[in-house]
C-alpha positions as YAML, in Angstrom:
chain: A
units: angstrom
residues:
- id: 1
  name: MET
  ca: [62.19, -169.76, -65.15]
- id: 2
  name: ARG
  ca: [59.96, -168.61, -62.45]
- id: 3
  name: LYS
  ca: [57.93, -165.22, -62.66]
- id: 4
  name: GLN
  ca: [60.16, -162.21, -62.44]
- id: 5
  name: LYS
  ca: [60.28, -160.50, -59.41]
- id: 6
  name: LYS
  ca: [61.85, -156.63, -59.10]
- id: 7
  name: LEU
  ca: [62.87, -154.65, -56.66]
- id: 8
  name: GLY
  ca: [61.00, -151.69, -55.27]
- id: 9
  name: ARG
  ca: [63.64, -149.25, -56.20]
- id: 10
  name: ASN
  ca: [66.80, -150.00, -57.82]
- id: 11
  name: VAL
  ca: [70.34, -150.29, -56.15]
- id: 12
  name: ALA
  ca: [73.79, -149.61, -57.20]
- id: 13
  name: VAL
  ca: [77.28, -150.35, -55.92]
- id: 14
  name: VAL
  ca: [79.38, -147.42, -55.58]
- id: 15
  name: GLY
  ca: [82.16, -148.63, -53.43]
- id: 16
  name: ALA
  ca: [83.88, -151.67, -52.21]
- id: 17
  name: GLY
  ca: [87.11, -152.76, -50.60]
- id: 18
  name: MET
  ca: [88.83, -155.92, -49.49]
- id: 19
  name: SER
  ca: [91.66, -156.56, -46.90]
- id: 20
  name: LYS
  ca: [94.16, -158.94, -47.95]
- id: 21
  name: PHE
  ca: [93.30, -162.57, -47.03]
- id: 22
  name: GLY
  ca: [95.59, -164.77, -45.11]
- id: 23
  name: MET
  ca: [96.46, -165.87, -41.65]
- id: 24
  name: PHE
  ca: [97.57, -162.95, -39.53]
- id: 25
  name: LYS
  ca: [99.32, -163.08, -36.16]
- id: 26
  name: ASP
  ca: [99.53, -159.41, -35.61]
- id: 27
  name: LYS
  ca: [95.93, -158.54, -36.92]
- id: 28
  name: ASP
  ca: [92.47, -159.24, -35.81]
- id: 29
  name: SER
  ca: [89.00, -158.80, -37.04]
- id: 30
  name: LYS
  ca: [89.09, -155.05, -36.11]
- id: 31
  name: ASP
  ca: [92.38, -154.24, -38.20]
- id: 32
  name: LEU
  ca: [91.27, -156.41, -41.48]
- id: 33
  name: PHE
  ca: [88.10, -154.61, -41.31]
- id: 34
  name: VAL
  ca: [89.32, -151.06, -41.27]
- id: 35
  name: GLU
  ca: [91.50, -152.23, -44.11]
- id: 36
  name: ALA
  ca: [88.61, -153.07, -45.93]
- id: 37
  name: PHE
  ca: [86.80, -149.75, -45.04]
- id: 38
  name: LYS
  ca: [89.62, -147.55, -45.98]
- id: 39
  name: GLU
  ca: [90.27, -149.11, -49.19]
- id: 40
  name: MET
  ca: [86.03, -148.62, -49.82]
- id: 41
  name: ILE
  ca: [86.40, -145.40, -49.08]
- id: 42
  name: ALA
  ca: [88.90, -144.40, -51.34]
- id: 43
  name: SER
  ca: [87.29, -146.31, -54.17]
- id: 44
  name: VAL
  ca: [84.12, -143.92, -54.04]
- id: 45
  name: ASP
  ca: [85.60, -141.66, -57.13]
- id: 46
  name: LYS
  ca: [83.58, -138.56, -56.02]
- id: 47
  name: GLY
  ca: [84.44, -139.16, -52.50]
- id: 48
  name: PHE
  ca: [81.85, -139.50, -49.84]
- id: 49
  name: ASP
  ca: [81.02, -138.69, -45.86]
- id: 50
  name: PRO
  ca: [81.10, -141.97, -44.30]
- id: 51
  name: ASN
  ca: [78.63, -140.19, -41.66]
- id: 52
  name: ASP
  ca: [76.03, -140.24, -44.31]
- id: 53
  name: ILE
  ca: [76.04, -144.13, -43.84]
- id: 54
  name: GLU
  ca: [72.35, -144.96, -42.69]
- id: 55
  name: ALA
  ca: [73.00, -148.33, -41.76]
- id: 56
  name: LEU
  ca: [75.38, -151.64, -41.60]
- id: 57
  name: TYR
  ca: [74.48, -155.15, -42.24]
- id: 58
  name: LEU
  ca: [77.48, -157.48, -41.40]
- id: 59
  name: GLY
  ca: [77.97, -160.88, -42.41]
- id: 60
  name: ASN
  ca: [79.85, -162.95, -39.46]
- id: 61
  name: PHE
  ca: [79.58, -167.13, -39.04]
- id: 62
  name: SER
  ca: [81.26, -167.71, -35.78]
- id: 63
  name: ASN
  ca: [83.70, -165.30, -34.17]
- id: 64
  name: ASP
  ca: [81.79, -166.09, -31.43]
- id: 65
  name: PHE
  ca: [83.33, -169.57, -31.55]
- id: 66
  name: PHE
  ca: [86.71, -168.49, -33.00]
- id: 67
  name: MET
  ca: [87.24, -165.81, -30.80]
- id: 68
  name: HIS
  ca: [85.00, -166.15, -27.82]
- id: 69
  name: GLN
  ca: [83.52, -162.52, -29.19]
- id: 70
  name: SER
  ca: [79.93, -161.97, -30.41]
- id: 71
  name: HIS
  ca: [77.64, -159.10, -31.04]
- id: 72
  name: TRP
  ca: [79.72, -157.98, -33.85]
- id: 73
  name: GLY
  ca: [77.68, -155.21, -35.60]
- id: 74
  name: PRO
  ca: [77.56, -152.62, -32.82]
- id: 75
  name: ILE
  ca: [81.49, -153.61, -32.74]
- id: 76
  name: ILE
  ca: [82.08, -152.66, -36.46]
- id: 77
  name: THR
  ca: [79.67, -149.31, -36.10]
- id: 78
  name: ASP
  ca: [81.65, -147.90, -33.64]
- id: 79
  name: LEU
  ca: [85.17, -149.09, -35.03]
- id: 80
  name: VAL
  ca: [84.34, -147.03, -38.20]
- id: 81
  name: GLY
  ca: [82.91, -144.05, -36.32]
- id: 82
  name: ILE
  ca: [78.98, -144.24, -37.53]
- id: 83
  name: THR
  ca: [77.52, -144.51, -34.21]
- id: 84
  name: PRO
  ca: [74.56, -144.65, -33.25]
- id: 85
  name: LYS
  ca: [73.64, -145.84, -36.75]
- id: 86
  name: PRO
  ca: [71.34, -148.82, -36.53]
- id: 87
  name: ALA
  ca: [73.65, -152.40, -37.39]
- id: 88
  name: THR
  ca: [72.35, -155.73, -38.07]
- id: 89
  name: ARG
  ca: [74.37, -159.30, -38.17]
- id: 90
  name: THR
  ca: [73.63, -161.68, -40.52]
- id: 91
  name: GLU
  ca: [74.63, -165.41, -40.42]
- id: 92
  name: GLY
  ca: [74.29, -168.07, -42.77]
- id: 93
  name: ALA
  ca: [77.55, -170.11, -42.38]
- id: 94
  name: CYS
  ca: [79.84, -169.41, -45.27]
- id: 95
  name: ALA
  ca: [77.18, -167.13, -47.16]
- id: 96
  name: SER
  ca: [77.00, -164.92, -44.23]
- id: 97
  name: SER
  ca: [78.06, -161.63, -45.94]
- id: 98
  name: ALA
  ca: [76.02, -162.57, -49.15]
- id: 99
  name: LEU
  ca: [73.12, -162.26, -46.68]
- id: 100
  name: ALA
  ca: [74.20, -159.04, -45.41]
- id: 101
  name: PHE
  ca: [74.49, -157.73, -49.28]
- id: 102
  name: ARG
  ca: [70.91, -159.16, -49.75]
- id: 103
  name: GLU
  ca: [69.43, -157.35, -46.74]
- id: 104
  name: GLY
  ca: [71.46, -154.15, -47.52]
- id: 105
  name: VAL
  ca: [69.63, -154.21, -51.04]
- id: 106
  name: PHE
  ca: [66.46, -154.93, -49.74]
- id: 107
  name: ALA
  ca: [66.68, -152.31, -47.02]
- id: 108
  name: ILE
  ca: [67.49, -149.65, -49.77]
- id: 109
  name: ALA
  ca: [64.64, -150.98, -52.06]
- id: 110
  name: SER
  ca: [62.13, -150.80, -49.53]
- id: 111
  name: GLY
  ca: [62.84, -146.65, -49.38]
- id: 112
  name: PHE
  ca: [63.67, -146.68, -45.87]
- id: 113
  name: TYR
  ca: [67.53, -146.22, -46.71]
- id: 114
  name: ASP
  ca: [69.60, -144.60, -49.43]
- id: 115
  name: ILE
  ca: [73.21, -145.51, -48.20]
- id: 116
  name: VAL
  ca: [73.96, -148.54, -46.35]
- id: 117
  name: LEU
  ca: [77.12, -150.22, -45.71]
- id: 118
  name: VAL
  ca: [77.50, -154.09, -46.15]
- id: 119
  name: GLY
  ca: [80.13, -156.14, -45.08]
- id: 120
  name: GLY
  ca: [81.81, -159.45, -43.70]
- id: 121
  name: VAL
  ca: [84.86, -160.10, -41.26]
- id: 122
  name: GLU
  ca: [86.01, -163.11, -39.95]
- id: 123
  name: GLU
  ca: [88.95, -163.98, -37.91]
- id: 124
  name: MET
  ca: [90.17, -167.97, -38.01]
- id: 125
  name: SER
  ca: [94.34, -168.29, -37.90]
- id: 126
  name: LYS
  ca: [94.36, -168.02, -33.89]
- id: 127
  name: CYS
  ca: [92.46, -171.39, -33.64]
- id: 128
  name: SER
  ca: [94.14, -174.98, -34.23]
- id: 129
  name: THR
  ca: [93.04, -176.73, -37.52]
- id: 130
  name: THR
  ca: [91.07, -179.23, -35.06]
- id: 131
  name: GLU
  ca: [88.78, -176.17, -33.44]
- id: 132
  name: VAL
  ca: [88.78, -174.26, -36.93]
- id: 133
  name: ALA
  ca: [87.17, -177.84, -38.13]
- id: 134
  name: GLU
  ca: [84.64, -177.88, -35.01]
- id: 135
  name: GLY
  ca: [83.53, -174.53, -35.29]
- id: 136
  name: LEU
  ca: [83.06, -175.19, -39.10]
- id: 137
  name: ALA
  ca: [81.21, -178.33, -38.50]
- id: 138
  name: LEU
  ca: [78.60, -176.07, -36.63]
- id: 139
  name: ALA
  ca: [77.18, -175.43, -39.76]
- id: 140
  name: THR
  ca: [76.19, -178.94, -40.71]
- id: 141
  name: VAL
  ca: [72.89, -180.18, -40.01]
- id: 142
  name: PRO
  ca: [72.47, -182.45, -36.75]
- id: 143
  name: TYR
  ca: [72.39, -185.85, -38.35]
- id: 144
  name: GLU
  ca: [75.60, -184.82, -40.15]
- id: 145
  name: GLY
  ca: [77.41, -183.55, -37.26]
- id: 146
  name: LYS
  ca: [76.27, -186.56, -35.37]
- id: 147
  name: VAL
  ca: [77.99, -188.85, -37.28]
- id: 148
  name: GLY
  ca: [81.25, -187.15, -37.14]
- id: 149
  name: PHE
  ca: [81.12, -185.04, -40.71]
- id: 150
  name: THR
  ca: [83.33, -182.37, -41.17]
- id: 151
  name: PHE
  ca: [83.34, -180.30, -44.63]
- id: 152
  name: PRO
  ca: [86.27, -182.43, -46.19]
- id: 153
  name: GLY
  ca: [84.43, -185.51, -45.48]
- id: 154
  name: VAL
  ca: [80.90, -183.83, -46.77]
- id: 155
  name: PHE
  ca: [82.59, -182.93, -50.03]
- id: 156
  name: GLY
  ca: [84.34, -186.06, -50.20]
- id: 157
  name: VAL
  ca: [81.09, -187.96, -50.13]
- id: 158
  name: LEU
  ca: [79.57, -185.46, -52.78]
- id: 159
  name: ALA
  ca: [82.97, -185.93, -55.41]
- id: 160
  name: THR
  ca: [82.36, -190.05, -55.22]
- id: 161
  name: ALA
  ca: [78.72, -189.82, -55.69]
- id: 162
  name: TYR
  ca: [79.32, -187.31, -58.62]
- id: 163
  name: PHE
  ca: [82.40, -189.81, -59.91]
- id: 164
  name: ALA
  ca: [79.90, -192.38, -59.71]
- id: 165
  name: LYS
  ca: [77.09, -191.17, -61.90]
- id: 166
  name: TYR
  ca: [79.40, -189.05, -64.34]
- id: 167
  name: GLY
  ca: [82.48, -190.88, -64.67]
- id: 168
  name: ALA
  ca: [84.75, -188.16, -63.54]
- id: 169
  name: SER
  ca: [87.75, -188.91, -61.24]
- id: 170
  name: HIS
  ca: [90.09, -187.38, -59.04]
- id: 171
  name: GLU
  ca: [92.30, -186.27, -62.35]
- id: 172
  name: HIS
  ca: [89.40, -184.00, -63.51]
- id: 173
  name: LEU
  ca: [89.66, -182.13, -59.94]
- id: 174
  name: MET
  ca: [93.37, -181.40, -60.46]
- id: 175
  name: ASN
  ca: [92.12, -179.48, -63.39]
- id: 176
  name: VAL
  ca: [90.54, -176.73, -61.35]
- id: 177
  name: THR
  ca: [93.40, -177.16, -58.55]
- id: 178
  name: ILE
  ca: [95.59, -176.06, -61.47]
- id: 179
  name: LYS
  ca: [93.51, -173.49, -62.94]
- id: 180
  name: SER
  ca: [93.05, -171.72, -59.71]
- id: 181
  name: HIS
  ca: [96.70, -171.86, -58.33]
- id: 182
  name: ASN
  ca: [97.54, -170.37, -61.80]
- id: 183
  name: ILE
  ca: [95.22, -167.14, -61.51]
- id: 184
  name: ALA
  ca: [95.94, -166.37, -57.77]
- id: 185
  name: PRO
  ca: [99.38, -164.97, -58.38]
- id: 186
  name: LEU
  ca: [97.78, -162.44, -59.97]
- id: 187
  name: ASN
  ca: [95.65, -161.12, -57.28]
- id: 188
  name: PRO
  ca: [97.49, -159.17, -54.62]
- id: 189
  name: LYS
  ca: [95.36, -159.94, -52.16]
- id: 190
  name: ALA
  ca: [95.34, -163.95, -52.51]
- id: 191
  name: GLN
  ca: [96.43, -166.05, -49.66]
- id: 192
  name: PHE
  ca: [98.29, -168.48, -51.99]
- id: 193
  name: GLY
  ca: [99.52, -166.61, -54.68]
- id: 194
  name: VAL
  ca: [101.88, -169.47, -55.91]
- id: 195
  name: THR
  ca: [101.38, -171.74, -58.97]
- id: 196
  name: ILE
  ca: [101.30, -175.70, -58.58]
- id: 197
  name: ARG
  ca: [104.19, -175.88, -60.93]
- id: 198
  name: ASP
  ca: [106.20, -173.32, -58.15]
- id: 199
  name: ILE
  ca: [105.73, -175.09, -55.31]
- id: 200
  name: MET
  ca: [106.53, -178.31, -56.82]
- id: 201
  name: ASN
  ca: [109.75, -176.83, -58.07]
- id: 202
  name: LYS
  ca: [110.19, -175.39, -54.59]
- id: 203
  name: LYS
  ca: [109.99, -178.82, -52.95]
- id: 204
  name: ILE
  ca: [112.52, -180.46, -55.46]
- id: 205
  name: ALA
  ca: [115.02, -177.58, -55.03]
- id: 206
  name: ALA
  ca: [114.74, -178.28, -51.30]
- id: 207
  name: ALA
  ca: [115.42, -182.06, -51.48]
- id: 208
  name: GLU
  ca: [118.46, -181.24, -53.29]
- id: 209
  name: LYS
  ca: [119.73, -178.81, -51.17]
- id: 210
  name: LYS
  ca: [119.54, -181.51, -48.08]
- id: 211
  name: GLY
  ca: [120.43, -184.18, -50.12]
- id: 212
  name: LYS
  ca: [117.61, -186.22, -50.05]
- id: 213
  name: PRO
  ca: [116.27, -188.57, -52.61]
- id: 214
  name: VAL
  ca: [115.00, -185.81, -55.38]
- id: 215
  name: PRO
  ca: [111.14, -186.25, -56.39]
- id: 216
  name: GLN
  ca: [110.85, -187.28, -60.11]
- id: 217
  name: TRP
  ca: [107.75, -185.59, -61.10]
- id: 218
  name: THR
  ca: [107.36, -184.32, -64.58]
- id: 219
  name: ASP
  ca: [104.49, -181.69, -64.27]
- id: 220
  name: GLU
  ca: [101.76, -180.51, -61.92]
- id: 221
  name: LYS
  ca: [99.66, -183.80, -62.39]
- id: 222
  name: ASP
  ca: [102.53, -186.01, -61.69]
- id: 223
  name: PHE
  ca: [103.12, -184.02, -58.52]
- id: 224
  name: LEU
  ca: [99.24, -184.12, -57.51]
- id: 225
  name: ARG
  ca: [99.36, -187.76, -57.91]
- id: 226
  name: ASP
  ca: [101.90, -188.10, -54.84]
- id: 227
  name: PRO
  ca: [100.48, -189.12, -51.96]
- id: 228
  name: ARG
  ca: [103.69, -187.93, -49.87]
- id: 229
  name: ALA
  ca: [103.08, -184.06, -51.56]
- id: 230
  name: ASN
  ca: [99.18, -184.32, -51.95]
- id: 231
  name: PRO
  ca: [97.88, -186.55, -49.06]
- id: 232
  name: VAL
  ca: [94.24, -187.81, -48.50]
- id: 233
  name: VAL
  ca: [92.29, -185.57, -46.39]
- id: 234
  name: ALA
  ca: [89.18, -187.11, -46.85]
- id: 235
  name: TRP
  ca: [88.47, -189.41, -49.89]
- id: 236
  name: PRO
  ca: [88.71, -188.42, -52.69]
- id: 237
  name: MET
  ca: [89.62, -184.71, -51.61]
- id: 238
  name: HIS
  ca: [93.34, -184.20, -51.21]
- id: 239
  name: LEU
  ca: [94.90, -181.46, -49.30]
- id: 240
  name: TYR
  ca: [95.35, -179.51, -52.65]
- id: 241
  name: ASP
  ca: [91.77, -179.72, -53.20]
- id: 242
  name: CYS
  ca: [90.54, -178.11, -49.72]
- id: 243
  name: CYS
  ca: [90.75, -174.35, -49.51]
- id: 244
  name: PRO
  ca: [93.01, -172.99, -46.08]
- id: 245
  name: ILE
  ca: [91.83, -171.35, -43.33]
- id: 246
  name: SER
  ca: [92.03, -167.66, -43.66]
- id: 247
  name: ASP
  ca: [91.31, -164.14, -42.04]
- id: 248
  name: GLY
  ca: [90.25, -161.58, -43.59]
- id: 249
  name: GLY
  ca: [87.36, -158.65, -44.27]
- id: 250
  name: ALA
  ca: [85.36, -156.86, -47.02]
- id: 251
  name: CYS
  ca: [82.53, -154.36, -47.44]
- id: 252
  name: MET
  ca: [80.69, -152.49, -50.04]
- id: 253
  name: LEU
  ca: [78.70, -149.16, -50.30]
- id: 254
  name: LEU
  ca: [75.32, -149.56, -51.50]
- id: 255
  name: VAL
  ca: [72.87, -146.60, -52.54]
- id: 256
  name: ALA
  ca: [69.65, -145.69, -54.51]
- id: 257
  name: GLU
  ca: [70.13, -146.09, -57.99]
- id: 258
  name: GLU
  ca: [69.12, -142.37, -58.61]
- id: 259
  name: ILE
  ca: [71.72, -140.92, -56.17]
- id: 260
  name: ALA
  ca: [74.54, -143.50, -57.51]
- id: 261
  name: LYS
  ca: [76.25, -140.82, -59.98]
- id: 262
  name: ASN
  ca: [76.80, -138.32, -56.63]
- id: 263
  name: PHE
  ca: [79.24, -141.12, -55.89]
- id: 264
  name: THR
  ca: [80.66, -142.28, -59.11]
- id: 265
  name: ASP
  ca: [80.55, -142.45, -63.11]
- id: 266
  name: ASN
  ca: [80.92, -145.82, -62.86]
- id: 267
  name: PRO
  ca: [78.63, -147.28, -60.22]
- id: 268
  name: LEU
  ca: [77.21, -151.26, -60.44]
- id: 269
  name: HIS
  ca: [73.85, -152.30, -60.48]
- id: 270
  name: VAL
  ca: [72.35, -154.92, -58.71]
- id: 271
  name: MET
  ca: [70.35, -156.71, -61.88]
- id: 272
  name: GLY
  ca: [69.52, -159.81, -59.85]
- id: 273
  name: ILE
  ca: [69.39, -161.52, -56.47]
- id: 274
  name: GLY
  ca: [68.53, -164.86, -55.54]
- id: 275
  name: GLN
  ca: [68.67, -167.14, -52.50]
- id: 276
  name: GLY
  ca: [67.72, -170.71, -51.57]
- id: 277
  name: SER
  ca: [67.70, -173.14, -48.64]
- id: 278
  name: GLY
  ca: [68.03, -176.80, -48.78]
- id: 279
  name: LYS
  ca: [67.80, -179.72, -47.09]
- id: 280
  name: GLY
  ca: [70.46, -181.87, -45.21]
- id: 281
  name: LEU
  ca: [72.75, -184.91, -47.03]
- id: 282
  name: HIS
  ca: [70.39, -187.18, -45.74]
- id: 283
  name: ALA
  ca: [67.38, -186.26, -47.35]
- id: 284
  name: ALA
  ca: [68.79, -184.56, -50.56]
- id: 285
  name: GLU
  ca: [67.45, -185.82, -53.63]
- id: 286
  name: ALA
  ca: [70.59, -186.26, -55.37]
- id: 287
  name: LEU
  ca: [74.22, -185.53, -53.62]
- id: 288
  name: THR
  ca: [75.74, -184.18, -57.19]
- id: 289
  name: SER
  ca: [73.54, -181.31, -56.89]
- id: 290
  name: PHE
  ca: [72.66, -178.32, -54.56]
- id: 291
  name: GLU
  ca: [68.99, -177.95, -54.53]
- id: 292
  name: ALA
  ca: [69.52, -174.41, -52.91]
- id: 293
  name: THR
  ca: [71.69, -172.95, -55.96]
- id: 294
  name: ARG
  ca: [69.20, -173.78, -58.43]
- id: 295
  name: ASN
  ca: [66.18, -171.88, -56.50]
- id: 296
  name: ALA
  ca: [68.99, -168.94, -55.91]
- id: 297
  name: ALA
  ca: [69.93, -169.05, -59.87]
- id: 298
  name: ASP
  ca: [66.26, -169.52, -60.84]
- id: 299
  name: GLU
  ca: [65.01, -166.41, -58.20]
- id: 300
  name: ALA
  ca: [68.14, -164.25, -59.63]
- id: 301
  name: TYR
  ca: [67.68, -164.81, -63.29]
- id: 302
  name: GLY
  ca: [64.08, -164.05, -62.97]
- id: 303
  name: MET
  ca: [64.67, -160.70, -61.51]
- id: 304
  name: ALA
  ca: [67.27, -160.16, -63.76]
- id: 305
  name: GLY
  ca: [65.40, -161.07, -66.89]
- id: 306
  name: ILE
  ca: [68.29, -163.09, -68.10]
- id: 307
  name: GLY
  ca: [69.75, -167.04, -68.58]
- id: 308
  name: PRO
  ca: [72.68, -168.61, -67.17]
- id: 309
  name: GLU
  ca: [74.16, -167.83, -70.91]
- id: 310
  name: ASP
  ca: [74.02, -164.06, -70.53]
- id: 311
  name: ILE
  ca: [76.66, -164.25, -67.14]
- id: 312
  name: GLN
  ca: [79.91, -163.75, -68.87]
- id: 313
  name: ILE
  ca: [81.82, -164.11, -65.45]
- id: 314
  name: ALA
  ca: [81.35, -165.63, -61.92]
- id: 315
  name: GLU
  ca: [82.68, -166.47, -58.66]
- id: 316
  name: VAL
  ca: [81.21, -169.32, -57.16]
- id: 317
  name: HIS
  ca: [81.85, -170.96, -54.03]
- id: 318
  name: ASP
  ca: [84.68, -173.28, -54.27]
- id: 319
  name: CYS
  ca: [85.50, -174.35, -50.76]
- id: 320
  name: PHE
  ca: [87.06, -177.71, -52.64]
- id: 321
  name: SER
  ca: [87.86, -178.35, -56.26]
- id: 322
  name: MET
  ca: [84.64, -180.70, -56.26]
- id: 323
  name: ALA
  ca: [82.24, -177.50, -55.45]
- id: 324
  name: GLU
  ca: [83.26, -175.28, -58.32]
- id: 325
  name: ILE
  ca: [82.36, -178.29, -60.63]
- id: 326
  name: MET
  ca: [79.07, -178.74, -59.14]
- id: 327
  name: HIS
  ca: [78.31, -175.36, -58.93]
- id: 328
  name: ILE
  ca: [78.76, -174.21, -62.56]
- id: 329
  name: GLU
  ca: [76.29, -177.00, -63.37]
- id: 330
  name: ASP
  ca: [73.74, -176.31, -60.86]
- id: 331
  name: LEU
  ca: [74.16, -172.21, -62.25]
- id: 332
  name: GLY
  ca: [73.14, -173.99, -65.47]
- id: 333
  name: PHE
  ca: [76.57, -172.52, -67.20]
- id: 334
  name: PHE
  ca: [77.52, -176.27, -67.85]
- id: 335
  name: LYS
  ca: [74.70, -179.29, -68.60]
- id: 336
  name: PRO
  ca: [74.67, -181.95, -65.76]
- id: 337
  name: GLY
  ca: [77.74, -183.95, -65.64]
- id: 338
  name: GLU
  ca: [79.40, -181.78, -68.12]
- id: 339
  name: GLY
  ca: [81.37, -179.14, -65.75]
- id: 340
  name: TYR
  ca: [84.40, -181.45, -65.45]
- id: 341
  name: LYS
  ca: [85.07, -181.23, -68.61]
- id: 342
  name: ALA
  ca: [84.21, -177.95, -69.15]
- id: 343
  name: VAL
  ca: [87.23, -177.08, -66.85]
- id: 344
  name: GLU
  ca: [89.41, -179.91, -68.64]
- id: 345
  name: GLU
  ca: [88.94, -177.78, -71.88]
- id: 346
  name: GLY
  ca: [89.69, -174.85, -70.63]
- id: 347
  name: LEU
  ca: [86.30, -173.20, -70.80]
- id: 348
  name: THR
  ca: [86.59, -171.72, -67.43]
- id: 349
  name: LYS
  ca: [90.22, -170.27, -67.81]
- id: 350
  name: LEU
  ca: [90.70, -166.33, -67.69]
- id: 351
  name: ASP
  ca: [90.88, -166.67, -71.24]
- id: 352
  name: GLY
  ca: [88.12, -169.14, -71.35]
- id: 353
  name: SER
  ca: [84.21, -168.75, -72.88]
- id: 354
  name: LYS
  ca: [82.93, -168.53, -69.35]
- id: 355
  name: PRO
  ca: [85.53, -167.21, -66.58]
- id: 356
  name: ILE
  ca: [85.15, -169.14, -63.37]
- id: 357
  name: ASN
  ca: [86.97, -167.53, -60.07]
- id: 358
  name: THR
  ca: [89.03, -165.07, -61.65]
- id: 359
  name: SER
  ca: [90.00, -164.18, -57.92]
- id: 360
  name: GLY
  ca: [91.93, -167.54, -57.90]
- id: 361
  name: GLY
  ca: [88.66, -168.76, -55.72]
- id: 362
  name: LEU
  ca: [88.09, -169.78, -52.28]
- id: 363
  name: LYS
  ca: [91.01, -172.55, -52.96]
- id: 364
  name: CYS
  ca: [93.71, -169.64, -53.17]
- id: 365
  name: LYS
  ca: [92.48, -166.20, -52.51]
- id: 366
  name: GLY
  ca: [91.07, -167.62, -49.30]
- id: 367
  name: HIS
  ca: [88.24, -168.04, -47.27]
- id: 368
  name: PRO
  ca: [87.70, -166.31, -43.94]
- id: 369
  name: VAL
  ca: [83.91, -167.54, -44.19]
- id: 370
  name: GLY
  ca: [81.96, -164.48, -42.64]
- id: 371
  name: ALA
  ca: [83.81, -162.25, -45.24]
- id: 372
  name: THR
  ca: [83.81, -164.56, -48.58]
- id: 373
  name: GLY
  ca: [80.38, -163.38, -49.72]
- id: 374
  name: ILE
  ca: [81.22, -159.52, -50.20]
- id: 375
  name: ALA
  ca: [85.00, -160.70, -51.28]
- id: 376
  name: GLN
  ca: [83.06, -162.90, -54.28]
- id: 377
  name: ILE
  ca: [81.11, -159.86, -55.09]
- id: 378
  name: TYR
  ca: [84.27, -157.89, -54.77]
- id: 379
  name: GLU
  ca: [85.94, -159.59, -57.77]
- id: 380
  name: ILE
  ca: [83.11, -159.07, -59.73]
- id: 381
  name: TRP
  ca: [83.05, -155.43, -59.08]
- id: 382
  name: THR
  ca: [86.86, -155.24, -59.95]
- id: 383
  name: GLN
  ca: [86.39, -157.04, -63.12]
- id: 384
  name: LEU
  ca: [83.21, -155.09, -64.53]
- id: 385
  name: ARG
  ca: [85.15, -151.81, -63.76]
- id: 386
  name: ASN
  ca: [88.11, -153.41, -65.89]
- id: 387
  name: GLU
  ca: [90.18, -152.64, -62.65]
- id: 388
  name: ALA
  ca: [91.40, -156.37, -62.50]
- id: 389
  name: GLY
  ca: [95.35, -155.64, -63.58]
- id: 390
  name: PRO
  ca: [96.83, -158.57, -64.98]
- id: 391
  name: ARG
  ca: [94.01, -161.20, -64.20]
- id: 392
  name: GLN
  ca: [91.49, -158.93, -66.08]
- id: 393
  name: VAL
  ca: [89.46, -160.98, -68.24]
- id: 394
  name: PRO
  ca: [89.94, -160.49, -72.13]
- id: 395
  name: ILE
  ca: [86.08, -159.84, -72.97]
- id: 396
  name: LYS
  ca: [85.09, -157.21, -75.05]
- id: 397
  name: ASP
  ca: [82.30, -155.15, -73.59]
- id: 398
  name: LEU
  ca: [82.19, -157.17, -69.92]
- id: 399
  name: ARG
  ca: [79.16, -156.14, -68.60]
- id: 400
  name: ILE
  ca: [77.47, -159.00, -66.43]
- id: 401
  name: GLY
  ca: [79.22, -160.74, -63.90]
- id: 402
  name: GLY
  ca: [77.71, -163.30, -60.94]
- id: 403
  name: ALA
  ca: [78.87, -164.01, -57.37]
- id: 404
  name: HIS
  ca: [77.54, -167.48, -55.93]
- id: 405
  name: ASN
  ca: [78.04, -168.17, -52.34]
- id: 406
  name: LEU
  ca: [77.08, -171.52, -50.23]
- id: 407
  name: GLY
  ca: [76.47, -171.87, -46.51]
- id: 408
  name: GLY
  ca: [76.58, -175.29, -44.78]
- id: 409
  name: THR
  ca: [76.54, -178.17, -46.57]
- id: 410
  name: GLY
  ca: [74.25, -176.31, -49.23]
- id: 411
  name: GLY
  ca: [71.34, -175.11, -46.61]
- id: 412
  name: THR
  ca: [71.89, -171.49, -47.68]
- id: 413
  name: CYS
  ca: [73.03, -170.69, -51.25]
- id: 414
  name: THR
  ca: [72.58, -167.33, -52.90]
- id: 415
  name: LEU
  ca: [73.34, -165.93, -56.19]
- id: 416
  name: THR
  ca: [74.17, -161.94, -56.71]
- id: 417
  name: ILE
  ca: [74.13, -160.54, -60.53]
- id: 418
  name: LEU
  ca: [76.07, -157.31, -60.97]
- id: 419
  name: GLU
  ca: [75.55, -155.08, -64.37]
- id: 420
  name: ARG
  ca: [77.79, -152.28, -65.76]
- id: 421
  name: ARG
  ca: [75.73, -150.18, -67.87]
...
């Protein structure tokens, strides 16, 4: 573990809000951010005046490509009525709003601000699937983009390398998919609140109603093995290994720790925060691990003065089922090559020893890329405050949670650790 670094002043989270994630024909980015902002205001137990917000840090990856509109920082300050307060947009591909959170923390830790709004938003559903794939591929490095990589292809390559090195198979990815879909119905904000078994049964019922041959699936894995129901997208990634196209917004209110009790009796404290960068796939030392995640984790654990064994729950960037397995190894929760076995053994379920992606993850909660980082931290906020309802993890004295966010093909990764004291 590297030398421990500390913030110049401690920072707390005192409010959080998130829109429902999905594909919305009748909503735009402004609608989605307002939805999150209103919930954030209501979540501040003792109330506050939004005019007291001193700055905004906003994550947005590519609304300029998806919506042909850029400069989202001042658009949002005007929207929520806090002009002429300064607004800064952060861009780190799918890690864009985790960077907004990080910059907000540093702004308060420096002593320059006391109250900061951080958030993220993305609107993707108005584009075709081809256009979304093209926009997201802008986050690959030039070498990858020139040879035609899109993100299913990237994670197909990584999965193939992982399978070859550790002996895993697509059967093990199914365990991640089934787990995520089992949790998602417990999250009212999730885009896909339906289990794999429910999807399977619905397709069987539809075939019966139409008088067509009835599929003879016996269980979820039988369904996921069927290429007619779960076609290959980029081998070995199949349809249900992939996260959806999503719209959504999320935001949080950060304040200096010494004034946190003015807002709530139950603040969460920023315990550790780390960021790393990584090489493109052509130069990576290995295709079974992300250098940037390991660096971010090292930095965050060092700041927090803890190790991975102390993280009780975590959201990790499962844009594809393979990604979850790689991340829980890189974060030190399980040894290299042991992540897929941990999922298979049920250790990462809601009632497991290390619950992972209690929101349903990007896979089922949704992945509006500019909002994802804050949305992951929002889930940790919800769990640590014991406000997750039927998906609340049954851990006594739940105090420490982490949110891991990945951008590009591993070029930007963050780990944010929150603590309830």
